[in-house]
C-alpha positions in Angstrom: 1.5 37.5 -54.9 3.4 35.0 -52.8 1.8 34.6 -49.4 3.9 32.6 -46.9 2.5 30.9 -43.8 3.2 32.9 -40.6 5.5 31.2 -38.1 4.2 31.2 -34.6 6.3 33.3 -32.2 6.5 31.0 -29.2 9.9 29.7 -30.1 12.5 29.4 -32.8 11.6 27.6 -36.0 13.0 24.2 -37.0 14.0 22.7 -40.3 10.6 21.0 -40.6 8.8 24.4 -40.5 10.9 26.0 -43.3 10.7 22.8 -45.5 6.9 23.5 -45.7 6.5 27.2 -45.9 10.0 28.7 -46.4 12.2 27.4 -49.1 9.4 26.4 -51.5 7.9 29.9 -51.4 11.3 31.6 -52.0 12.1 29.4 -54.9 8.8 30.3 -56.5 9.2 34.0 -55.8 12.8 34.2 -57.1 11.8 32.3 -60.3 8.8 34.6 -61.0 11.0 37.7 -60.6 13.5 36.2 -63.0 10.6 35.7 -65.4 9.9 39.4 -65.3 6.8 39.3 -63.2 6.1 41.7 -60.4 6.2 39.8 -57.1 5.0 40.8 -53.7 6.1 38.2 -51.1 4.9 38.8 -47.5 4.6 37.1 -44.2 5.4 37.8 -40.5 5.3 36.3 -37.1 1.9 35.2 -35.7 2.0 36.6 -32.1 -1.4 36.3 -30.5 -3.2 33.3 -28.9 -3.1 31.3 -25.7 0.2 29.3 -26.4 2.2 32.6 -26.1 0.2 33.4 -22.9 1.1 30.1 -21.4 4.8 30.2 -22.4 5.1 33.8 -21.2 3.5 32.9 -17.9 5.9 29.9 -17.5 8.9 32.2 -18.1 7.6 35.1 -15.9 7.6 37.6 -18.8 4.7 39.4 -20.6 3.3 38.0 -23.8 4.6 41.1 -25.7 8.1 40.5 -24.3 8.0 36.9 -25.4 6.7 37.8 -28.8 9.4 40.5 -29.2 12.1 37.9 -28.5 11.0 35.3 -30.9 10.0 37.8 -33.6 13.6 38.8 -33.7 14.9 35.2 -33.6 12.6 34.0 -36.3 13.3 37.1 -38.6 17.0 36.6 -38.3 16.8 32.9 -39.1 14.6 33.3 -42.1 16.7 36.2 -43.4 19.9 34.1 -43.0 18.1 31.3 -44.9 17.8 33.8 -47.8 14.0 34.0 -47.9 13.5 37.1 -50.2 10.5 38.7 -48.5 9.4 42.1 -49.7 8.1 42.5 -46.1 8.2 40.1 -43.2 6.4 41.8 -40.3 4.3 40.8 -37.3 0.7 40.7 -36.0 1.2 42.9 -33.0 1.3 46.1 -35.1 -1.4 48.7 -35.0 -1.8 48.4 -38.8 -2.6 44.7 -38.4 -5.1 45.5 -35.6 -6.9 48.1 -37.7 -7.2 45.8 -40.8 -8.4 42.8 -38.7 -11.0 45.0 -37.0 -12.2 46.4 -40.3 -12.6 42.8 -41.6 -14.6 41.9 -38.5 -16.9 44.9 -38.7 -17.8 44.4 -42.3 -18.3 40.6 -41.9 -20.6 41.5 -38.9 -22.5 44.1 -41.0 -23.0 41.6 -43.8 -24.5 39.2 -41.3 -21.8 36.5 -41.4 -20.7 37.0 -37.8 -23.2 36.5 -34.9 -23.2 36.2 -31.2 -23.8 32.9 -29.4 -22.4 30.7 -26.6 -19.8 27.9 -26.5 -18.4 25.6 -23.9 -14.8 26.5 -22.9 -12.3 24.4 -20.9 -11.6 25.6 -17.4 -8.8 24.4 -15.1 -10.5 23.1 -12.0 -7.4 23.9 -9.9 -6.9 27.5 -11.1 -10.2 28.5 -12.5 -8.4 29.9 -15.6 -9.4 29.2 -19.2 -7.3 26.5 -20.7 -5.8 27.1 -24.2 -7.4 24.8 -26.8 -4.1 23.4 -28.1 -3.1 22.6 -24.5 -5.9 20.1 -24.2 -5.3 16.6 -25.7 -7.4 13.6 -26.1 -8.8 11.2 -28.7 -10.0 12.7 -32.0 -13.8 12.1 -32.3 -13.4 11.8 -36.1 -10.4 9.6 -36.9 -9.9 8.4 -33.2 -6.1 9.2 -33.2 -4.6 9.8 -29.8 -3.0 13.1 -29.0 -5.4 15.3 -30.9 -5.5 18.9 -29.7 -8.4 21.0 -28.6 -8.2 23.1 -31.8 -7.2 20.6 -34.4 -6.2 17.0 -35.1 -2.9 16.8 -36.8 -3.6 13.2 -38.0 -6.8 14.0 -40.0 -6.4 17.8 -40.2 -9.9 18.6 -39.0 -10.7 21.5 -36.7 -12.0 20.6 -33.3 -13.4 22.2 -30.2 -12.0 21.0 -26.8 -15.3 19.6 -25.6 -15.4 17.3 -28.7 -12.3 15.4 -27.6 -12.7 12.0 -26.1 -11.1 11.8 -22.6 -9.6 15.3 -22.7 -6.7 16.2 -20.4 -4.6 19.3 -19.8 -1.1 19.2 -21.2 -0.1 21.6 -18.6 -0.7 19.5 -15.5 -2.5 16.4 -16.6 -5.9 17.2 -15.0 -9.3 16.8 -16.6 -10.8 20.1 -17.5 -14.3 21.2 -16.8 -16.4 22.9 -19.4 -18.6 26.1 -19.0 -20.8 28.1 -21.4 -19.5 31.6 -22.2 -20.6 34.1 -24.8 -18.7 34.5 -28.1 -18.9 35.7 -31.7 -19.1 33.1 -34.4 -18.2 33.1 -38.1 -21.2 31.6 -39.9 -19.3 29.1 -42.1 -22.5 27.3 -43.2 -23.8 30.5 -44.8 -20.5 30.7 -46.8 -20.0 27.1 -47.5 -21.8 27.0 -50.9 -19.7 29.9 -52.3 -16.5 28.6 -50.8 -17.1 25.1 -52.2 -18.0 26.5 -55.6 -14.8 28.4 -55.7 -12.8 25.3 -54.7 -14.3 23.3 -57.6 -13.0 25.9 -60.1 -9.4 25.4 -58.9 -7.0 24.1 -61.5 -3.4 22.8 -61.0 -3.7 22.2 -57.3 -1.9 19.2 -55.8 -4.6 16.5 -55.7 -4.1 15.8 -52.0 -4.6 19.5 -51.1 -7.7 19.9 -53.3 -9.3 16.7 -52.2 -8.7 17.4 -48.5 -10.1 21.0 -49.0 -13.3 19.8 -50.6 -13.7 17.2 -47.9 -13.9 19.9 -45.3 -17.3 20.8 -46.5 -19.0 17.4 -45.8 -20.1 18.9 -42.5 -19.7 22.6 -41.8 -20.6 24.4 -38.6 -20.1 27.9 -37.3 -16.8 28.5 -35.6 -16.2 30.8 -32.6 -13.9 33.7 -33.4 -13.4 35.1 -29.9 -11.7 33.7 -26.8 -11.8 34.4 -23.1 -8.2 35.7 -22.9 -6.5 39.0 -22.3 -3.9 38.7 -25.1 -5.0 39.5 -28.7 -6.9 42.0 -30.8 -9.8 43.7 -29.0 -13.3 42.8 -30.4 -14.5 46.0 -32.1 -18.1 46.1 -30.8 -19.6 48.1 -27.9 -19.4 46.3 -24.6 -16.6 44.1 -25.9 -13.9 46.6 -27.2 -13.0 47.5 -23.6 -13.4 44.1 -22.1 -9.9 43.0 -21.1 -10.9 39.3 -21.0 -12.4 39.0 -24.5 -10.2 38.9 -27.6 -10.4 37.8 -31.2 -9.4 34.2 -31.7 -5.9 33.9 -33.2 -6.9 31.9 -36.2 -9.3 34.6 -37.3 -6.7 37.4 -37.1 -3.6 35.5 -38.3 -4.8 34.7 -41.9 -5.7 38.4 -42.3 -2.0 39.1 -41.9 -1.4 38.5 -45.6 -3.6 41.5 -46.3 -2.4 43.7 -43.5 1.3 43.0 -44.4 0.5 44.0 -48.0 -1.0 47.2 -46.7 2.0 47.9 -44.5 4.3 47.2 -47.4 2.4 49.8 -49.5 2.5 52.4 -46.8 6.2 51.9 -46.2 6.9 52.1 -50.0 5.4 55.6 -50.3 2.3 54.5 -52.2 -0.4 53.6 -49.6 -2.8 52.3 -52.2 -0.3 50.1 -54.0 -1.5 47.0 -52.2 -4.8 47.1 -54.1 -3.1 45.9 -57.3 -2.5 42.6 -55.4 -5.8 42.3 -53.7 -8.5 44.0 -55.8 -7.5 42.7 -59.2 -8.6 39.2 -60.2 -5.8 39.1 -62.8 -3.2 39.1 -60.1 -3.0 35.5 -58.7 -2.2 34.8 -55.1 -0.2 31.7 -54.1 -0.1 30.5 -50.5 2.7 28.3 -49.2 2.5 26.3 -46.0 2.6 22.8 -44.4 -0.4 20.6 -44.7 -1.5 21.3 -41.1 -2.5 24.8 -42.3 -4.6 23.7 -45.3 -7.9 24.2 -43.4 -7.2 27.8 -42.6 -6.3 28.7 -46.2 -8.8 26.7 -48.2 -11.8 27.2 -45.9 -11.3 29.8 -43.1 -9.5 32.5 -45.0 -11.6 32.2 -48.2 -14.8 32.3 -46.0 -13.6 35.5 -44.3 -13.0 37.1 -47.6 -16.3 35.9 -49.0 -18.0 37.3 -45.9 -16.3 40.6 -46.2 -17.2 40.8 -49.9 -20.8 39.9 -49.2 -20.7 36.9 -51.4 -22.3 34.3 -49.1 -25.9 33.2 -48.9 -26.9 36.4 -47.0 -25.5 38.8 -49.6 -23.9 42.1 -48.5 -21.3 44.4 -49.9 -17.5 44.9 -49.5 -16.2 47.4 -47.0 -13.5 50.1 -47.5 -10.9 47.5 -48.5 -12.9 46.7 -51.6 -13.7 43.3 -53.0 -10.9 40.9 -52.0 -9.4 38.3 -54.4 -9.6 34.7 -53.2 -6.4 32.5 -53.4 -5.3 31.3 -56.8 -3.7 28.3 -55.2 -2.9 26.8 -51.8 0.5 25.1 -52.2 0.8 22.9 -49.1 3.6 20.5 -48.4 3.4 17.3 -46.4 5.2 16.7 -43.1 8.9 16.2 -42.6 10.2 14.0 -39.8 13.6 13.8 -38.3 15.5 10.5 -38.2 12.1 8.7 -38.4 10.5 10.7 -35.6 7.9 13.5 -35.7 9.4 17.0 -35.0 8.7 18.2 -31.5 10.5 21.1 -29.9 9.3 20.1 -26.4 10.5 16.5 -26.8 13.8 17.5 -28.3 13.1 16.0 -31.7 14.3 19.1 -33.6 17.1 20.8 -35.4 16.6 24.6 -35.3 17.3 26.8 -38.3 19.9 28.8 -36.4 21.7 25.7 -35.3 22.0 24.0 -38.7 23.0 27.3 -40.4 25.7 27.8 -37.7 27.4 24.5 -38.7 26.7 24.1 -42.4 26.4 26.2 -45.6 23.0 27.8 -46.1 22.7 26.5 -49.7 23.5 22.9 -48.5 20.4 23.3 -46.3 18.3 24.8 -49.1 19.4 22.1 -51.5 18.5 19.3 -49.2 15.0 20.8 -48.5 14.4 21.2 -52.2 15.7 17.8 -53.2 14.4 15.7 -50.3 11.6 17.8 -48.8 8.0 16.9 -48.2 6.6 18.3 -51.5 3.8 15.9 -52.1 4.5 13.1 -49.6 6.0 12.9 -46.1 9.8 12.9 -46.0 12.5 12.2 -43.4 15.4 14.4 -42.6 18.5 12.3 -41.9 22.0 13.5 -41.3 23.4 10.7 -43.4 21.4 11.8 -46.4 22.1 15.5 -45.8 25.8 14.9 -45.8 25.6 12.6 -48.9 23.6 15.2 -50.9 26.1 17.9 -50.0 29.2 15.8 -50.8 28.1 13.8 -53.8 25.8 16.4 -55.5 26.8 19.9 -54.5 30.5 19.4 -53.9 31.5 16.6 -56.2 29.2 17.3 -59.2 28.1 20.9 -59.3 30.9 22.6 -57.3 33.6 20.5 -59.0 32.3 21.3 -62.4 32.4 25.0 -61.8 36.0 24.7 -60.4 37.1 22.6 -63.4 35.8 25.0 -66.0 37.0 28.2 -64.2 40.4 26.6 -63.5 40.9 25.6 -67.1 40.0 29.0 -68.3 42.1 30.8 -65.7 45.1 28.6 -66.4 45.0 28.7 -70.2 43.5 32.1 -71.0 42.9 34.2 -67.9 39.7 35.4 -69.4 36.6 34.0 -71.1 37.9 32.9 -74.6 35.9 33.6 -77.7 34.1 31.0 -79.7 35.7 30.3 -83.1 32.7 29.2 -85.2 34.8 27.1 -87.5 35.9 25.0 -84.5 32.3 24.3 -83.4 31.2 20.7 -83.5 27.7 19.1 -83.3 28.5 18.1 -79.8 29.1 21.7 -78.8 25.9 22.9 -80.4 23.9 20.1 -78.8 25.0 21.1 -75.3 24.2 24.7 -75.9 20.8 23.8 -77.3 20.2 21.6 -74.3 21.2 24.2 -71.7 19.1 26.9 -73.5 16.0 24.6 -73.7 16.2 23.7 -70.0 14.8 27.1 -69.1 11.4 26.1 -70.5 11.3 22.6 -69.0 12.7 23.6 -65.6 10.5 26.8 -65.5 7.4 24.8 -66.3 8.0 22.5 -63.4 8.5 25.3 -61.0 5.3 26.9 -62.2 3.5 23.6 -61.5 5.0 23.6 -58.0 7.0 20.4 -58.8 10.2 21.8 -57.5 11.9 18.5 -56.8 11.6 17.6 -60.5 12.7 21.0 -61.5 15.8 20.7 -59.4 16.4 17.2 -60.7 16.3 18.4 -64.3 18.7 21.3 -63.6 21.1 18.8 -62.0 20.8 16.5 -65.0 22.1 19.3 -67.1 25.0 19.6 -64.7 25.7 15.9 -65.2 25.7 16.3 -69.0 28.1 19.3 -68.8 30.5 17.1 -66.8 30.1 14.4 -69.5 30.9 17.0 -72.1 34.1 18.0 -70.3 35.2 14.4 -70.0 34.4 13.7 -73.7 36.1 16.7 -75.1 39.2 16.4 -72.8 40.2 20.1 -73.1 43.5 19.4 -71.2 44.6 17.3 -74.3 44.0 20.0 -76.9 46.3 22.8 -75.6 48.1 22.7 -78.9 44.9 23.9 -80.7 44.1 27.1 -78.7 41.1 28.0 -81.0 39.5 24.6 -80.3 40.4 24.7 -76.7 38.9 28.2 -76.3 35.8 27.1 -78.1 35.3 24.1 -75.8 35.9 26.1 -72.7 33.5 28.9 -73.9 30.8 26.3 -74.6 31.4 24.7 -71.2 31.3 28.1 -69.4 28.1 29.1 -71.2 26.4 25.9 -70.2 27.6 26.3 -66.6 26.3 29.9 -66.7 22.9 28.6 -67.9 22.9 25.9 -65.2 23.7 28.6 -62.6 20.6 30.6 -63.8 18.5 27.5 -63.4 19.8 26.8 -59.9 19.7 30.4 -58.7 16.1 30.2 -57.2 17.2 27.2 -55.2 20.8 28.2 -54.4 20.9 32.1 -54.3 24.1 32.3 -52.1 26.3 30.0 -54.1 24.9 31.2 -57.5 26.5 34.6 -56.7 29.9 32.8 -56.3 29.5 30.9 -59.5 28.6 34.1 -61.4 31.8 35.8 -60.1 33.9 32.7 -60.8 33.0 33.0 -64.5 33.9 36.7 -64.7 30.5 38.2 -63.8 30.3 41.5 -62.0 27.6 43.0 -59.7 24.8 41.3 -57.9 23.6 38.1 -59.5 21.2 36.8 -56.9 20.0 39.4 -54.4 19.6 38.6 -50.7 17.2 40.0 -48.1 18.3 42.0 -45.1 16.9 43.1 -41.7 15.7 46.7 -41.1 14.7 48.1 -37.8 11.5 50.1 -38.2 9.0 52.0 -36.1 5.3 51.0 -36.1 3.6 53.2 -38.6 0.8 54.1 -36.1 2.7 53.7 -32.8 6.2 55.2 -33.3 7.3 54.1 -29.8 7.0 50.4 -30.9 10.0 49.3 -32.9 10.7 45.9 -34.5 12.8 44.2 -37.2 11.4 43.4 -40.6 12.9 41.4 -43.5 12.9 43.2 -46.7 15.0 43.7 -49.8 15.3 45.1 -53.3 14.8 42.6 -56.1 14.6 44.3 -59.5 15.0 42.6 -62.9 17.7 44.3 -64.8 19.3 45.8 -61.7 20.1 42.9 -59.4 17.9 40.1 -60.7 19.0 38.3 -63.9 16.5 37.0 -66.4 15.2 33.5 -66.7 17.0 32.8 -70.0 20.4 32.0 -71.4 22.5 35.2 -71.0 25.6 35.1 -73.3 28.8 35.1 -71.3 31.2 37.9 -72.3 34.4 36.9 -74.1 37.3 38.8 -72.5 35.8 38.8 -69.0 38.7 38.1 -66.6 38.6 34.7 -64.8 40.9 34.0 -61.9 41.6 30.7 -60.2 38.4 30.1 -58.2 38.0 29.1 -54.6 35.8 26.0 -54.0 32.1 26.8 -54.2 31.1 23.9 -52.0 33.2 22.0 -49.4 32.7 18.4 -48.5 31.3 17.8 -45.0 33.3 15.2 -43.0 31.4 11.9 -42.8 32.2 12.0 -39.0 29.6 14.8 -38.8 26.8 12.2 -39.1 27.8 10.5 -35.9 28.4 13.8 -34.2 25.0 15.1 -35.1 23.2 11.9 -34.1 25.0 12.0 -30.7 24.0 15.6 -30.2 20.4 14.7 -31.2 20.3 11.9 -28.7 21.7 14.0 -25.9 19.3 16.9 -26.6 16.4 14.4 -26.8 17.2 12.9 -23.4 17.7 16.3 -21.8 14.4 17.7 -23.1 12.5 14.6 -22.0 13.9 14.9 -18.5 13.1 18.6 -18.3 9.6 18.1 -19.6 8.9 15.2 -17.1 10.3 17.4 -14.3 8.0 20.2 -15.3 5.0 18.0 -15.4 5.9 16.4 -12.1 6.1 19.9 -10.5 2.7 20.9 -11.9 1.1 17.7 -10.6 2.7 18.3 -7.2 1.3 21.8 -7.1 -2.1 20.4 -8.1 -2.0 17.8 -5.3 -1.0 20.4 -2.8 -3.9 22.7 -3.9 -1.6 25.4 -5.2 -2.1 27.5 -8.4 
């Protein structure tokens, strides 16, 4: 089970987002399919909560209209990036609502949800509830400035708005007032012992993720799971279900999306109960991919919700109709990626959107950079200079050039894959084939350990050694010995084919081209596609989903050395990778500076307008 963090549908996603949740999860899913394991990879757009309300209000559209727009934008971007979801859906489906409400009811029945009061932030100028994340101040824990009313990005702790020191509204700069209102709470203290005991059994987690997760339990308090807003999932209890101004808090419902998406996938596949193999069987591990700002929700909140539903906290209880739910096998969280030394920020213009970078550069160049230089276990910085260098020196000059050299030599001298003549084999030939075959174990082990940078580095080391083999054997000098020439080129082609298999999870688009360049036929590395579907429980509601067919033996090749076929026709290839002009670096930096200036001016103008309204007594 590959569960991928749900992108929030209040705008397009940038490269920092997909470096955390997107490419790493896809590499892992593709590898596991090649290994012969059944994989279910799900996610979708997270569409509830006050930020969407605020953005919709700003644009003069409904929250649903805003969510519809960005659901489509995000789905298209992630599909174009090649993320091989079995289902990428959304949280505004009736299916999701039903599953979330079932989770709430059983947690309530088991005694882990109770009613209480909480202070909420109110705008003194409008009287409206302020979104938690639109309140900023000093974090009471680490004392970082700019902490939000729902979470501090610096230390990762969850917060309530009234806990902030010197809180102000991001919308208009005013100081909010706080009033007590009635809410439902998830009793995290009653679940803490079971949650912590589970965490302490985890093996193979990245140390920073596990240590941070355990640290969350130093002080645990109940968390409100409802909000005073009119956008979200209705609270399924009498007196609340029809209240238009009470909804479930987005963090409670969004993490349930992994389960509801699995149920939707099963219903669409024609076997409505198929999801249970992924959720009610402890032998089926679930891996969750995200950025580090989401660790809390996946190592504390979501496990607590499942424990509450299962009745496995201090109050006991029993599972509901969904059965006993399996807790995560591993939370695979990446660190943060910055851009040219600055923290990504859409509102401040420090951003490169997925759509924009894919419109100007090859998709596998983007995937390679994220995999090679991404924030796997420490923060990393996206720079245009390094992006261009990696493409030109590694993809084009090393890997792409190797494929072209081998395919050109075969096309020119034989027009097809030549056979190996055993008598012409040397120790050097056998050593290379042994090395390329053994790489499946070493590279595969690293991917399974979520050390994808090292896995990619090992695969590219093989590419370097194949290049050295070509230089050492000098096939262009042995044309007068066609049997030896054919043997050398067959060995080189086999090693290139092996390297292509190793790189396929990272570079699915170009791996198809390499496969074809060496005479392969059919699909080598399947890609996802967009389908327009009707809501299963509300046929009038339509939306795009990402899906695909990924079947070992049909369109997925195995994670092992597959013998190339002597006699397969090989034509002169077209370049697999093209070099990016070095001038692109200055062009991109100039574009970045211009966008940054424009966005800063627009944001300042907006804030000035809000302050002017406030001074004039307008709403």
